[in-house]
Each structure stands twice: as structure tokens, then as C-alpha cells.
Backbone as ProteinMPNN parsed JSONL, in Angstrom:
{"seq_chain_A": "MNYKLFTDGGARGNPGPAAAGAILFDEDDHLIWFDSRYLGKTTNNKAEYQAVLLGMKNFQKAIASGDNDTNTKLTCYLDSELIVKQFNGEYKIKDQSLKSIYENVKKYIAGFEVEFIHVYREKNKFADKLVNISLDAANEKSED", "coords_chain_A": {"N_chain_A": [[0.899, -1.171, 0.056], [0.523, 2.171, -0.776], [0.996, 5.347, 0.627], [0.077, 8.851, 0.98], [1.307, 11.683, 2.439], [0.682, 14.844, 3.357], [1.996, 17.708, 4.721], [2.137, 20.664, 6.731], [3.549, 23.512, 8.288], [3.351, 26.578, 10.06], [4.126, 29.939, 11.074], [2.958, 32.962, 12.344], [4.677, 35.541, 12.161], [8.089, 35.32, 13.193], [9.842, 34.254, 15.643], [6.402, 33.315, 16.363], [2.806, 33.134, 16.849], [1.913, 29.804, 16.156], [1.174, 26.884, 14.114], [0.46, 23.452, 13.176], [-0.215, 21.24, 10.477], [-1.583, 18.261, 9.0], [-2.282, 15.833, 6.601], [-3.487, 12.67, 5.42], [-3.577, 10.424, 2.811], [-4.721, 7.532, 1.069], [-3.395, 5.267, -1.576], [-5.334, 5.573, -3.556], [-6.179, 8.073, -3.383], [-7.97, 8.397, -1.365], [-9.231, 9.956, 1.54], [-7.69, 9.406, 4.596], [-7.009, 10.411, 7.083], [-6.876, 13.455, 8.919], [-5.55, 16.335, 10.642], [-4.851, 19.127, 12.816], [-2.809, 21.247, 14.818], [-2.555, 23.762, 17.297], [0.324, 25.408, 18.177], [1.293, 27.286, 19.857], [3.658, 29.931, 20.629], [6.218, 29.863, 18.462], [8.945, 29.012, 16.122], [8.864, 29.18, 12.443], [10.172, 27.004, 11.178], [10.219, 25.071, 13.344], [7.544, 24.67, 13.478], [6.959, 23.452, 11.027], [8.493, 21.039, 11.331], [7.083, 19.967, 13.511], [4.633, 19.468, 12.201], [5.279, 17.477, 10.43], [5.968, 15.489, 12.295], [3.437, 15.214, 13.567], [1.948, 14.121, 11.475], [3.359, 11.705, 11.001], [3.033, 10.266, 13.406], [0.305, 9.685, 13.21], [0.226, 8.273, 10.794], [1.436, 5.99, 11.61], [-0.568, 5.032, 13.278], [-2.649, 4.552, 11.514], [-1.476, 2.429, 9.965], [-1.233, 0.527, 11.954], [-3.887, -0.086, 12.405], [-4.765, -1.477, 10.281], [-3.414, -1.953, 7.539], [-0.863, -4.11, 7.23], [1.134, -4.578, 5.497], [4.385, -5.317, 4.446], [5.419, -3.964, 2.393], [4.762, -1.312, 2.473], [4.594, 1.961, 1.534], [5.442, 5.404, 2.046], [4.917, 8.542, 0.891], [5.955, 11.803, 1.516], [4.853, 15.011, 1.358], [5.983, 18.323, 1.358], [5.919, 21.814, 1.623], [8.212, 23.167, 2.441], [11.287, 23.562, 1.41], [13.726, 23.48, 2.723], [13.312, 21.795, 4.959], [12.644, 19.37, 3.641], [15.07, 18.863, 2.35], [16.68, 18.492, 4.588], [15.539, 16.216, 5.757], [16.081, 14.445, 3.747], [18.756, 14.231, 3.886], [20.453, 15.991, 2.616], [21.03, 18.436, 3.65], [22.491, 19.505, 6.71], [21.199, 19.353, 10.068], [21.308, 21.816, 12.318], [20.213, 23.041, 14.479], [19.393, 22.068, 17.692], [16.871, 21.514, 18.893], [15.348, 21.034, 16.644], [16.641, 18.91, 15.616], [16.065, 17.025, 17.576], [13.283, 16.628, 17.176], [13.365, 15.648, 14.559], [14.743, 13.203, 15.049], [12.819, 11.875, 16.558], [10.771, 11.617, 14.565], [11.993, 9.899, 12.874], [11.916, 7.491, 14.297], [9.284, 6.796, 14.084], [9.057, 6.053, 11.407], [10.729, 3.996, 10.886], [11.578, 1.128, 9.233], [9.867, 1.449, 7.129], [9.385, 2.301, 3.729], [10.149, 5.542, 2.844], [9.654, 8.619, 1.45], [10.595, 12.0, 0.832], [9.344, 14.837, -0.516], [9.548, 17.949, -2.088], [7.047, 20.39, -2.632], [5.219, 22.983, -4.2], [3.395, 25.613, -2.601], [0.707, 25.687, -3.665], [0.2, 23.044, -4.296], [-0.018, 21.953, -1.828], [-2.29, 22.723, -0.519], [-4.33, 21.814, 1.172], [-3.143, 20.981, 3.635], [-2.012, 23.451, 4.323], [-4.322, 24.987, 4.632], [-5.337, 23.78, 6.939], [-3.499, 24.581, 8.846], [-3.939, 27.341, 8.856], [-6.537, 27.419, 9.749], [-6.327, 26.496, 12.345], [-4.645, 28.483, 13.41], [-6.318, 30.744, 13.068], [-8.538, 30.069, 14.731], [-7.317, 29.905, 17.217], [-6.583, 32.587, 17.487], [-9.107, 33.787, 17.535], [-10.04, 32.781, 19.978], [-8.203, 34.053, 21.748], [-9.071, 36.634, 21.501], [-11.522, 36.694, 22.754]], "CA_chain_A": [[0.019, -0.016, -0.044], [1.195, 3.508, -0.83], [0.288, 6.415, 1.338], [0.575, 10.171, 0.682], [1.206, 12.558, 3.537], [0.934, 16.335, 3.115], [2.13, 18.456, 5.98], [2.606, 22.096, 6.707], [3.654, 24.215, 9.558], [3.458, 27.944, 9.829], [4.087, 30.883, 12.195], [2.653, 34.37, 12.009], [5.82, 36.13, 12.844], [9.013, 34.195, 13.325], [8.76, 33.332, 16.083], [5.075, 33.93, 16.513], [1.759, 32.14, 16.979], [2.233, 28.824, 15.051], [0.347, 25.685, 14.001], [0.947, 22.385, 12.323], [-1.338, 20.442, 9.897], [-1.235, 17.104, 8.237], [-3.424, 15.087, 6.015], [-3.031, 11.471, 4.919], [-4.41, 9.844, 1.751], [-4.275, 6.243, 0.551], [-2.929, 5.332, -2.953], [-6.392, 5.932, -4.453], [-6.542, 9.438, -2.975], [-9.089, 8.443, -0.365], [-8.769, 10.493, 2.793], [-7.538, 8.478, 5.706], [-6.955, 11.154, 8.413], [-6.367, 14.795, 8.886], [-5.608, 17.047, 11.942], [-4.013, 20.226, 13.033], [-2.557, 21.561, 16.257], [-2.085, 25.01, 17.559], [1.523, 25.117, 18.901], [1.776, 28.388, 20.699], [4.672, 30.76, 19.979], [7.469, 29.098, 18.003], [9.424, 29.419, 14.717], [8.246, 28.502, 11.314], [10.802, 25.681, 11.006], [9.775, 24.129, 14.356], [6.1, 24.288, 13.153], [7.092, 22.54, 9.925], [8.909, 19.783, 11.897], [5.988, 19.429, 14.28], [3.68, 18.929, 11.275], [5.835, 16.144, 9.977], [5.792, 14.552, 13.536], [1.951, 14.915, 13.699], [1.618, 13.174, 10.393], [4.007, 10.374, 11.165], [2.269, 9.554, 14.513], [-1.004, 9.222, 12.786], [0.497, 7.288, 9.801], [1.655, 4.728, 12.374], [-1.878, 4.546, 13.788], [-3.275, 3.991, 10.276], [-0.825, 1.201, 9.656], [-1.576, -0.412, 12.995], [-5.215, -0.427, 12.436], [-5.208, -2.216, 9.112], [-2.387, -2.392, 6.532], [0.403, -4.604, 7.752], [1.994, -4.907, 4.351], [5.803, -4.882, 4.644], [5.768, -3.118, 1.282], [4.129, -0.037, 2.69], [5.45, 3.17, 1.154], [4.884, 6.675, 2.424], [5.465, 9.79, 0.261], [5.652, 12.99, 2.316], [4.904, 16.229, 0.529], [5.998, 19.471, 2.147], [6.285, 23.036, 0.844], [9.418, 23.678, 2.918], [12.356, 22.858, 0.757], [14.755, 23.204, 3.756], [12.939, 20.566, 5.769], [12.774, 18.211, 2.763], [16.452, 18.614, 2.155], [17.185, 17.988, 5.826], [15.103, 14.815, 5.873], [16.754, 13.613, 2.692], [20.219, 14.128, 4.178], [21.217, 16.893, 1.796], [21.474, 19.527, 4.54], [22.613, 19.132, 8.148], [20.346, 19.981, 10.976], [22.148, 22.382, 13.308], [19.39, 23.417, 15.673], [19.191, 20.846, 18.56], [15.497, 21.261, 19.012], [14.829, 20.476, 15.39], [17.262, 17.533, 15.539], [15.303, 16.165, 18.48], [12.04, 16.251, 16.5], [13.844, 14.81, 13.474], [15.051, 11.821, 15.666], [11.515, 11.35, 16.917], [10.112, 11.292, 13.379], [12.704, 8.721, 12.361], [11.391, 6.344, 15.092], [7.903, 6.402, 13.548], [9.087, 5.588, 10.046], [11.778, 2.937, 10.858], [11.103, -0.075, 8.648], [9.005, 1.749, 6.012], [10.025, 3.141, 2.606], [9.692, 6.861, 2.978], [10.315, 9.625, 0.498], [10.232, 13.373, 1.134], [9.313, 15.596, -1.767], [9.213, 19.38, -1.996], [6.043, 20.799, -3.525], [4.88, 24.385, -3.984], [2.228, 25.714, -1.674], [-0.49, 25.318, -4.372], [0.032, 21.546, -4.237], [-0.107, 21.624, -0.403], [-3.286, 23.672, -0.07], [-5.143, 21.305, 2.249], [-2.344, 21.064, 4.921], [-1.851, 24.882, 4.599], [-5.54, 25.389, 5.112], [-5.49, 23.245, 8.316], [-2.683, 25.462, 9.688], [-4.614, 28.607, 9.006], [-7.774, 27.237, 10.542], [-5.88, 26.426, 13.754], [-4.233, 29.789, 13.854], [-7.459, 31.693, 13.219], [-9.259, 29.617, 15.879], [-6.494, 30.306, 18.401], [-6.652, 33.994, 17.556], [-10.461, 34.106, 18.046], [-10.086, 32.478, 21.398], [-7.512, 35.037, 22.517], [-9.817, 37.948, 21.434], [-12.74, 36.575, 23.593]], "C_chain_A": [[0.916, 1.217, 0.016], [0.364, 4.588, -0.236], [0.899, 7.785, 0.903], [0.29, 11.041, 1.887], [1.533, 13.967, 3.157], [0.907, 16.981, 4.521], [2.575, 19.874, 5.761], [2.613, 22.682, 8.07], [3.827, 25.715, 9.231], [3.372, 28.801, 11.126], [3.811, 32.258, 11.584], [3.586, 35.213, 12.81], [6.846, 35.006, 13.055], [10.061, 34.588, 14.328], [7.489, 34.124, 16.253], [4.056, 32.762, 16.707], [1.962, 31.087, 15.809], [1.295, 27.573, 15.218], [0.872, 24.699, 13.048], [-0.325, 21.681, 11.779], [-0.851, 19.358, 9.068], [-2.485, 16.427, 7.718], [-2.863, 13.846, 5.226], [-4.049, 10.819, 3.987], [-3.906, 8.441, 1.402], [-3.861, 6.355, -0.908], [-4.026, 5.701, -3.952], [-6.952, 7.323, -4.126], [-7.716, 9.492, -2.084], [-8.476, 9.046, 0.945], [-8.784, 9.48, 3.905], [-7.714, 9.289, 7.009], [-6.493, 12.52, 8.066], [-6.481, 15.401, 10.309], [-4.711, 18.278, 11.859], [-3.935, 20.587, 14.417], [-2.078, 23.004, 16.269], [-0.856, 24.756, 18.434], [1.975, 26.197, 19.865], [2.784, 29.221, 19.897], [5.94, 29.966, 19.711], [7.852, 29.58, 16.645], [8.669, 28.635, 13.679], [8.886, 27.101, 11.145], [10.377, 24.658, 12.043], [8.344, 23.73, 14.059], [6.105, 23.25, 12.024], [7.484, 21.154, 10.427], [7.773, 19.158, 12.692], [4.828, 18.908, 13.439], [4.073, 17.578, 10.731], [5.609, 15.077, 11.128], [4.339, 14.183, 13.637], [1.536, 13.913, 12.663], [2.181, 11.832, 10.565], [3.336, 9.543, 12.261], [0.976, 9.008, 13.977], [-0.866, 8.248, 11.566], [0.693, 5.945, 10.56], [0.287, 4.2, 12.936], [-2.68, 3.959, 12.651], [-2.799, 2.665, 9.966], [-1.235, 0.141, 10.717], [-2.987, -0.908, 12.934], [-5.679, -1.166, 11.159], [-4.075, -2.806, 8.247], [-1.143, -2.754, 7.208], [1.358, -5.076, 6.733], [3.424, -4.397, 4.585], [6.242, -3.976, 3.441], [5.162, -1.744, 1.285], [5.147, 1.037, 2.357], [4.632, 4.442, 1.559], [5.605, 7.76, 1.658], [5.045, 10.97, 1.004], [5.842, 14.235, 1.39], [4.919, 17.437, 1.489], [6.347, 20.699, 1.242], [7.581, 23.733, 1.365], [10.616, 22.828, 2.343], [13.551, 22.563, 1.755], [14.532, 21.957, 4.48], [13.095, 19.349, 4.933], [14.247, 17.845, 2.6], [17.157, 18.089, 3.449], [16.795, 16.51, 6.048], [15.738, 13.912, 4.892], [18.232, 13.604, 2.867], [21.095, 15.076, 3.368], [21.747, 18.089, 2.599], [21.506, 19.013, 6.026], [21.54, 19.892, 8.971], [21.145, 20.492, 12.222], [21.442, 22.729, 14.593], [19.009, 22.145, 16.433], [17.767, 20.518, 18.736], [14.873, 20.685, 17.811], [15.387, 19.11, 15.222], [16.528, 16.569, 16.395], [13.957, 15.703, 17.831], [12.343, 15.337, 15.325], [14.052, 13.339, 13.898], [13.735, 11.125, 15.989], [10.758, 10.831, 15.672], [10.654, 10.014, 12.778], [12.253, 7.463, 13.01], [10.081, 5.834, 14.495], [7.999, 5.749, 12.161], [10.074, 4.445, 9.802], [11.007, 1.724, 10.263], [10.164, 0.174, 7.419], [9.859, 2.479, 4.952], [9.355, 4.43, 2.61], [10.42, 7.789, 2.051], [9.732, 10.986, 0.81], [10.344, 14.114, -0.138], [8.788, 17.024, -1.482], [8.107, 19.633, -3.059], [5.744, 22.306, -3.276], [3.63, 24.477, -3.206], [0.874, 25.383, -2.344], [-0.854, 23.847, -4.347], [-0.095, 21.09, -2.801], [-1.206, 22.47, 0.217], [-4.079, 23.103, 1.129], [-4.403, 21.353, 3.585], [-2.232, 22.587, 5.287], [-3.197, 25.353, 5.156], [-5.805, 24.94, 6.6], [-4.647, 24.142, 9.319], [-3.392, 26.742, 9.962], [-5.918, 28.599, 9.812], [-7.397, 27.204, 12.039], [-5.416, 27.779, 14.265], [-5.369, 30.814, 14.013], [-8.33, 31.304, 14.429], [-8.605, 30.077, 17.165], [-6.617, 31.899, 18.619], [-8.064, 34.513, 18.015], [-10.551, 33.91, 19.521], [-9.402, 33.563, 22.271], [-8.217, 36.431, 22.462], [-11.097, 37.879, 22.317], [-12.462, 37.091, 25.01]], "O_chain_A": [[1.905, 1.278, 0.747], [-0.818, 4.736, -0.545], [2.065, 7.861, 0.516], [-0.859, 11.132, 2.32], [2.629, 14.223, 2.66], [-0.012, 16.826, 5.326], [3.257, 20.231, 4.8], [1.765, 22.373, 8.907], [4.407, 26.051, 8.198], [2.684, 28.465, 12.09], [4.317, 32.646, 10.531], [3.333, 35.556, 13.965], [6.463, 33.837, 13.087], [11.071, 35.187, 13.959], [7.464, 35.354, 16.286], [4.423, 31.587, 16.721], [2.153, 31.463, 14.653], [0.746, 27.293, 16.284], [1.664, 25.047, 12.173], [-1.334, 21.54, 12.47], [0.21, 19.48, 8.457], [-3.559, 16.457, 8.318], [-1.897, 13.971, 4.473], [-5.224, 10.679, 4.327], [-2.696, 8.221, 1.452], [-3.958, 7.449, -1.465], [-3.718, 6.099, -5.075], [-8.052, 7.684, -4.544], [-8.41, 10.507, -2.023], [-7.377, 8.685, 1.368], [-9.776, 8.783, 4.122], [-8.464, 8.9, 7.903], [-5.813, 12.739, 7.064], [-7.373, 15.04, 11.077], [-3.917, 18.426, 10.931], [-4.852, 20.304, 15.187], [-1.316, 23.433, 15.403], [-0.953, 23.958, 19.366], [2.943, 26.016, 20.603], [2.772, 29.222, 18.666], [6.616, 29.48, 20.617], [7.193, 30.443, 16.065], [7.98, 27.647, 13.932], [8.162, 26.119, 10.984], [10.185, 23.491, 11.701], [7.944, 22.6, 14.341], [5.343, 22.284, 12.062], [6.88, 20.169, 10.003], [7.517, 17.96, 12.572], [4.104, 18.015, 13.879], [3.254, 16.667, 10.605], [5.133, 13.965, 10.902], [4.0, 13.008, 13.775], [0.834, 12.95, 12.969], [1.492, 10.853, 10.279], [3.098, 8.344, 12.116], [0.616, 7.883, 14.323], [-1.785, 7.462, 11.337], [0.158, 4.911, 10.16], [0.092, 2.987, 13.024], [-3.338, 2.935, 12.837], [-3.614, 1.779, 9.709], [-1.542, -1.001, 10.374], [-3.274, -2.028, 13.358], [-6.869, -1.438, 11.0], [-3.836, -4.014, 8.25], [-0.416, -1.899, 7.713], [2.271, -5.855, 7.009], [3.644, -3.222, 4.879], [7.286, -3.325, 3.486], [5.055, -1.088, 0.248], [6.301, 1.046, 2.784], [3.41, 4.529, 1.439], [6.824, 7.878, 1.78], [3.84, 11.179, 1.146], [6.882, 14.418, 0.756], [4.024, 17.587, 2.32], [7.009, 20.551, 0.214], [7.999, 24.75, 0.813], [10.885, 21.681, 2.698], [14.254, 21.56, 1.632], [15.433, 21.13, 4.622], [13.625, 18.349, 5.418], [14.625, 16.677, 2.697], [18.121, 17.328, 3.366], [17.609, 15.687, 6.467], [15.924, 12.725, 5.16], [18.929, 13.006, 2.047], [22.322, 14.989, 3.414], [22.778, 18.671, 2.262], [20.671, 18.225, 6.47], [21.064, 20.952, 8.565], [21.589, 19.699, 13.052], [22.037, 22.707, 15.671], [18.376, 21.25, 15.872], [17.422, 19.336, 18.735], [13.933, 19.9, 17.928], [14.695, 18.215, 14.736], [16.362, 15.408, 16.021], [13.571, 14.539, 17.94], [11.643, 14.346, 15.119], [13.619, 12.399, 13.232], [13.566, 9.935, 15.724], [10.177, 9.747, 15.709], [9.921, 9.174, 12.257], [12.201, 6.427, 12.347], [9.819, 4.633, 14.417], [7.119, 4.977, 11.781], [10.239, 3.981, 8.674], [9.932, 1.362, 10.741], [9.732, -0.774, 6.764], [10.858, 3.141, 5.235], [8.143, 4.504, 2.411], [11.641, 7.737, 1.899], [8.528, 11.122, 1.028], [11.375, 14.027, -0.804], [7.798, 17.255, -0.787], [8.199, 19.175, -4.197], [6.025, 22.804, -2.186], [2.862, 23.517, -3.144], [-0.018, 24.856, -1.679], [-2.022, 23.461, -4.371], [-0.27, 19.893, -2.577], [-1.076, 22.898, 1.364], [-4.458, 23.867, 2.017], [-5.002, 21.74, 4.589], [-2.35, 22.939, 6.461], [-3.181, 26.102, 6.133], [-6.424, 25.667, 7.377], [-5.058, 24.393, 10.452], [-3.468, 27.205, 11.1], [-6.325, 29.579, 10.437], [-8.068, 27.809, 12.875], [-5.734, 28.183, 15.383], [-5.382, 31.622, 14.941], [-8.824, 32.207, 15.104], [-9.265, 30.573, 18.078], [-6.732, 32.402, 19.737], [-8.187, 35.495, 18.748], [-11.072, 34.759, 20.244], [-9.894, 33.943, 23.333], [-7.956, 37.287, 23.307], [-11.692, 38.92, 22.594], [-13.353, 37.077, 25.859]]}, "name": "protein", "num_of_chains": 1, "seq": "MNYKLFTDGGARGNPGPAAAGAILFDEDDHLIWFDSRYLGKTTNNKAEYQAVLLGMKNFQKAIASGDNDTNTKLTCYLDSELIVKQFNGEYKIKDQSLKSIYENVKKYIAGFEVEFIHVYREKNKFADKLVNISLDAANEKSED"}
């Protein structure tokens, strides 16, 4: 089984109020799962990493609840070229807090074929929308 994971993280300000969003599809583009989280004040890069982690945790849950195929493949689509290059080993991760999240993500994907691909924002619109919904909801709560 092949899965597609789209993730996005964003901060309004850097650092600033931030959120992470992730959406998982099966190989036939059927929606499996989606979620977003408000992260509080953090940087854009940390929000991007938290989005990948959110997606990976739920990818594991999807696999555990059904597909135990050892040929499972996950393709991750992100609009952050930096994060993609770091996960693909093209760039080093210097920030220790990002490295910690990276190591945590690696635990979730051990044993699976995983590919990280950079896409433009237009191709990542659902994950981007999840981020903005979380940020807007958090902003509305703070105005109450």
C-alpha cells in the first residue's frame, strides 16, 4: 500500500503564533486522516517539523489499524524545501530542538520506505488550510 502525507507548519511572525497541519491519503487518494494543532509561539521551522511529526504519529496509527503490508510506502509532501533537504540528508540539522524532532520522526518511520518531496504551496493547499484554521481559531479564542 502506498500512502501520501501532506504536512505544513506555519508561524505568523518568526517566532510567533504557530500551528501544524497534516493530511493522509491512501494510494487511491481516499482521505484516511487529517488534523491540525495550535503550537503556541514558535518558529516556522519548528512548526514545519511538528507537522511532519503529527503526520508520522498518525501514519503509524493508520498502519496499526489495518495495513500490515511490509511493502508499505509513504510519500511525504512538504512546501518547505529546507525541511525536505534535511530529511533527505542533503542539509545538516544544526538546531538541537529540530534535531530532536527529526530523531523522533525517524522512530515512527523505521522499517518503511519513505520519500520526502518538495512541492509548491498550491500543491499543499489542504495542509496549509489546516494550519490557517488552527491559527485563526486560536486568535479568536484570545480575542474573547
